[in-house]
C-alpha positions as CSV (number, residue, x, y, z in Angstrom):
1,M,-184.3,66.8,-45.8
2,V,-183.9,63.1,-44.9
3,R,-182.2,62.5,-48.2
4,A,-179.7,65.4,-47.7
5,K,-178.8,64.1,-44.2
6,S,-178.3,60.7,-45.7
7,L,-176.0,62.0,-48.4
8,R,-173.9,63.9,-45.8
9,A,-173.7,60.9,-43.6
10,G,-172.6,58.8,-46.5
11,T,-169.9,61.3,-47.5
12,L,-168.6,61.6,-44.0
13,S,-168.5,57.8,-43.7
14,R,-166.5,57.5,-46.9
15,L,-164.1,60.2,-45.8
16,K,-163.5,58.5,-42.5
17,G,-163.0,55.2,-44.2
18,Y,-160.5,56.9,-46.6
19,A,-158.6,58.5,-43.8
20,S,-158.4,55.4,-41.8
21,G,-157.3,53.3,-44.8
22,D,-153.7,52.6,-45.7
23,D,-154.0,54.7,-48.9
24,G,-155.3,57.7,-47.0
25,V,-152.6,57.5,-44.3
26,A,-149.9,57.2,-47.0
27,A,-151.3,60.3,-48.9
28,V,-151.3,62.3,-45.7
29,E,-147.8,61.3,-44.7
30,F,-146.6,62.1,-48.2
31,A,-148.1,65.5,-48.1
32,F,-146.1,66.2,-44.9
33,I,-142.9,64.6,-46.1
34,A,-142.8,65.8,-49.7
35,P,-141.7,69.4,-49.0
36,I,-138.9,68.1,-46.7
37,L,-137.7,65.7,-49.4
38,L,-137.8,68.4,-52.0
39,L,-135.8,70.7,-49.8
40,L,-133.2,68.0,-49.1
41,L,-133.0,67.3,-52.8
42,L,-132.4,70.9,-53.7
43,A,-129.9,71.2,-50.8
44,G,-128.0,68.2,-52.0
45,F,-127.9,69.7,-55.5
46,D,-126.5,73.0,-54.1
47,V,-123.8,71.1,-52.1
48,G,-122.7,69.5,-55.3
49,R,-122.6,73.0,-57.0
50,F,-120.6,74.4,-54.1
51,V,-118.0,71.6,-54.2
52,L,-117.6,72.0,-58.0
53,A,-117.2,75.7,-57.7
54,T,-114.6,75.3,-55.0
55,Q,-112.6,73.0,-57.3
56,R,-112.9,75.5,-60.1
57,V,-111.7,78.3,-57.9
58,E,-108.7,76.2,-56.8
59,R,-107.9,75.5,-60.4
60,V,-108.0,79.2,-61.3
61,A,-105.6,80.0,-58.5
62,G,-103.3,77.2,-59.5
63,S,-103.2,77.9,-63.2
64,V,-102.6,81.7,-62.8
65,A,-99.8,81.0,-60.3
66,Q,-98.3,78.5,-62.7
67,M,-98.2,81.0,-65.5
68,L,-96.6,83.7,-63.4
69,A,-94.1,81.2,-61.9
70,E,-92.9,80.4,-65.4
71,T,-91.8,84.0,-66.1
72,P,-88.5,83.8,-68.0
73,A,-85.3,85.6,-67.1
74,S,-85.0,89.1,-68.4
75,S,-81.6,88.2,-70.0
76,P,-79.4,85.1,-70.2
77,G,-78.0,84.3,-66.8
78,S,-80.2,86.9,-65.0
79,Q,-82.1,85.8,-61.9
80,V,-84.8,88.4,-62.4
81,G,-87.8,88.1,-64.6
82,Y,-90.3,90.8,-65.4
83,V,-94.1,90.7,-66.0
84,S,-95.7,93.4,-68.2
85,S,-99.3,94.7,-68.2
86,N,-100.1,92.4,-71.1
87,D,-98.8,89.4,-69.1
88,L,-101.0,90.2,-66.1
89,L,-104.1,91.0,-68.2
90,F,-103.7,87.7,-70.0
91,D,-103.3,85.7,-66.8
92,W,-106.3,87.6,-65.3
93,N,-108.5,87.0,-68.3
94,S,-107.6,83.3,-68.3
95,A,-109.7,82.9,-65.2
96,M,-113.0,83.0,-67.1
97,F,-111.8,80.2,-69.4
98,T,-110.6,78.0,-66.5
99,F,-114.0,78.7,-64.8
100,P,-116.5,79.2,-67.6
101,D,-119.5,78.8,-65.4
102,V,-118.8,82.2,-64.0
103,L,-120.0,83.7,-67.2
104,A,-123.4,82.2,-67.0
105,A,-123.6,83.1,-63.3
106,A,-122.7,86.7,-64.0
107,N,-125.2,86.9,-66.8
108,A,-127.9,85.5,-64.5
109,Q,-127.2,88.3,-62.0
110,N,-126.7,90.9,-64.7
111,T,-123.2,91.8,-63.7
112,N,-119.6,91.4,-65.0
113,W,-117.8,88.1,-64.3
114,W,-114.9,89.9,-62.5
115,N,-117.4,91.2,-59.9
116,M,-118.0,87.6,-59.0
117,L,-114.5,86.1,-59.5
118,N,-111.8,88.3,-58.0
119,V,-108.2,87.3,-59.0
120,Q,-105.4,88.9,-57.1
121,M,-101.7,88.4,-58.0
122,S,-98.6,89.3,-56.0
123,S,-94.9,88.6,-55.9
124,I,-93.5,88.2,-52.4
125,N,-89.8,88.1,-51.5
126,F,-88.7,86.8,-48.1
127,V,-85.8,88.7,-46.6
128,A,-83.7,86.9,-44.0
129,T,-82.5,88.4,-40.8
130,P,-79.8,88.7,-39.6
131,A,-78.4,89.4,-43.1
132,G,-76.3,86.6,-44.5
133,C,-77.6,84.0,-42.1
134,T,-77.8,80.4,-43.3
135,T,-79.4,78.7,-40.3
136,N,-82.0,79.8,-37.7
137,C,-83.0,82.7,-39.9
138,N,-86.1,84.9,-39.4
139,Y,-87.9,85.8,-42.6
140,T,-89.8,89.0,-43.3
141,A,-92.3,89.0,-46.3
142,K,-91.7,92.0,-48.6
143,V,-94.2,92.7,-51.4
144,L,-92.4,93.3,-54.7
145,W,-95.6,94.1,-56.6
146,S,-99.3,93.4,-56.3
147,L,-102.5,93.4,-58.4
148,G,-104.8,93.1,-55.4
149,A,-105.0,93.7,-51.7
150,R,-101.4,92.7,-50.7
151,S,-100.2,96.2,-51.2
152,C,-96.7,97.7,-51.1
153,G,-95.4,98.3,-47.6
154,S,-98.0,96.0,-45.9
155,T,-96.9,93.9,-43.0
156,I,-97.5,90.2,-43.7
157,Q,-97.5,87.9,-40.7
158,P,-97.0,84.1,-40.7
159,V,-100.0,82.0,-39.7
160,T,-101.0,78.4,-39.6
161,D,-102.4,76.8,-42.8
162,S,-105.9,76.6,-41.4
163,T,-106.2,80.3,-40.9
164,Y,-108.8,82.0,-43.1
165,Y,-107.5,84.2,-45.9
166,S,-106.3,87.7,-45.1
167,P,-104.2,90.0,-47.2
168,T,-101.9,90.6,-44.2
169,T,-101.1,86.9,-43.6
170,L,-99.4,84.0,-45.3
171,P,-98.9,80.4,-44.3
172,A,-95.8,80.1,-42.0
173,D,-94.5,77.1,-44.0
174,I,-93.8,79.2,-47.2
175,F,-91.6,81.7,-45.3
176,G,-88.0,80.8,-46.4
177,P,-85.0,81.6,-48.5
178,R,-86.9,82.2,-51.7
179,S,-89.5,84.4,-53.3
180,M,-93.1,83.3,-53.9
181,I,-95.8,84.0,-56.4
182,V,-99.1,84.4,-54.5
183,V,-102.5,84.2,-56.2
184,D,-105.7,84.7,-54.2
185,V,-109.0,84.0,-55.8
186,T,-112.4,84.8,-54.4
187,Y,-115.7,83.7,-55.9
188,A,-119.1,84.9,-54.7
189,W,-121.1,81.7,-54.9
190,T,-124.9,82.0,-54.8
191,P,-127.2,79.1,-53.7
192,S,-130.0,78.2,-56.0
193,V,-132.4,77.6,-53.0
194,G,-133.5,80.9,-51.6
195,A,-131.2,82.9,-53.9
196,A,-133.4,85.9,-53.7
197,Y,-133.2,86.0,-49.9
198,L,-129.8,84.4,-49.0
199,P,-126.5,86.3,-49.4
200,S,-123.7,84.9,-51.6
201,I,-121.1,82.7,-49.9
202,P,-117.4,83.7,-50.6
203,I,-115.2,80.8,-51.7
204,V,-111.5,81.8,-51.2
205,R,-108.5,79.8,-52.4
206,S,-104.9,80.7,-52.7
207,A,-101.9,79.2,-54.6
208,F,-98.2,79.7,-53.7
209,L,-95.5,78.8,-56.2
210,S,-91.7,79.7,-56.3
211,P,-90.5,81.1,-59.7
212,R,-89.2,78.3,-61.9
213,A,-86.5,80.1,-63.9
214,V,-85.5,83.1,-61.8
215,Q,-85.2,84.1,-58.2
216,L,-87.4,87.1,-58.4
217,V,-90.4,88.0,-60.5
218,E,-90.5,91.8,-60.7
219,S,-93.1,94.0,-62.4
220,Q,-92.9,96.4,-65.4
221,A,-96.7,96.7,-65.4
222,Y,-96.7,100.4,-64.6
223,G,-100.1,101.8,-63.8
224,L,-101.5,98.2,-63.2
225,A,-99.1,96.6,-60.7
226,N,-96.4,99.1,-60.0
227,P,-93.2,97.8,-58.5
228,C,-92.9,98.5,-54.8
229,P,-90.1,100.8,-53.6
């Protein structure tokens, strides 16, 4: 019995000495700090992923808008160009090559890439009022055709550049005496930390380009992006 008490006393004495020593304090502190450091490390990794995904989404919007803006004239001297269903499908499919990471992300979530990366394309014409005005004109946005939410007949209001995306708004500074190709891209970004519990975060970017060779880009993609009346 005396021996057992002596062993317990010796063990407690060593534990107290360890806890009071520098090594013991460092180990205890590390045990508390390590999870926080790991969380910060993973969060920093996700911030980098988010920034990279945002850049890729911007690139998709810009490249699709560029292809549509380069639609050639329907005939020599014409100021109207036409896109076909094949044109729009080619531009739409180009998104997965511009943003190849979406294929791996979609595979990890057992879904199709277009469920994560939504590409919407529209041609918008700005009609001046009063008719024939050259200065102090007011412009109304008219949808010529749309593969997406900017549907025919929708009323599109001018807003500031900082306004969050809406299919019923466009930046006020693009309203003017010209038509515009509008490409809206939305990507459902999923964080790696807590992915099973946290919802995806939508990244939305839009690109606006005037047609290069014509005044209007009209649609002959019947059944896909019908021309608006």
